[in-house]
N, C-alpha and C positions, 0 to 999 in steps of 0.2 A: 869431132867425136872421139871418145876415149873408150877404154874397156871397163870403165867404172859404172856404166849405166846400160841397162838393157831396155830397149823400147819395143813395144808390141803393138801392132795395129790390127784390129779386128773389124771386119765388115759388119758383123752382127754380134750381139752379146753372146758370151760362151763361158762356161765354167766359173760363173760368178764375176766375170770381167765385163765392163761396159763396152759397147761399140766405140770405135775410135782408138785413140792412142792411150796406152798405159805405160808408165815409166817405173822401172824397178832399179834400185841401187844394189850393187853387187853385195854389200854386207847384208842386205835384207834377204838375199837368195842363198847365202852361204849356209851349208849344212854341217860343216866341220868334218874332220877326219881324226882317227884315233892318234896318229902321230904325224907331225908335219916336218918333213925333210925335203926342203927345196920347193915347197909350195903344195897346196892340196891336190892340184892336178897330177903332179908326179906321184903323190901318195896313192891316189886312186888308181893310177896306171900300175903301180907296184902291187896294189891289192888285187887287181884283176889278174895280173901275172901269177901271183901266188895261188889264187883260186883255180886258175887253169891248170897249174901243176898238180894241185890237190885232186881236182876232178878229172885230170887227164883229158882236158879239152883244149882247143886252140884258143889263142888270144887274138883280139881284134887288132892290136898294134904289134904286129910281128916284125921281124927283120926286113922282110920284103917291103912292107908298108913304110917302115922307117927309111929305107933306101929311096923309095919313090919320093917321099917328102924331102929328103936331103937333096935329091936331084933338082927339085923345084926351087929350093932355097938357093942352090948354087947357080941356077939359071937366072934367078932374080938378081943376085949379086953381079953376075956377068953382064946382064942387061944394063944394070945401073952404071957399071964401069964403062960401058960402051955408049953412054948417053941415051939409054932407053931403047937401043936396038933390040929387036925381037930375038929371042933364043928358042931353039927347039929343045923340048924336054923328052 
């Protein structure tokens, strides 16, 4: 598997899709962003941050969330270095 394809399985038809497997290529799902610096995912995250500042609301991806993700990534690397030994996060 790669991140170039999204596969969807439905037990029943829904929203115009047949029951069973549907396959979508990433370029077909791409909606674009106004400016691409580092990839569209980063641009969308930057846009959400700017909107939160403008609207004085909180952001989904805040520093606490980023720290949690980094701890998981660090644990994955430590586990790999230790031959797959489990790590506590």
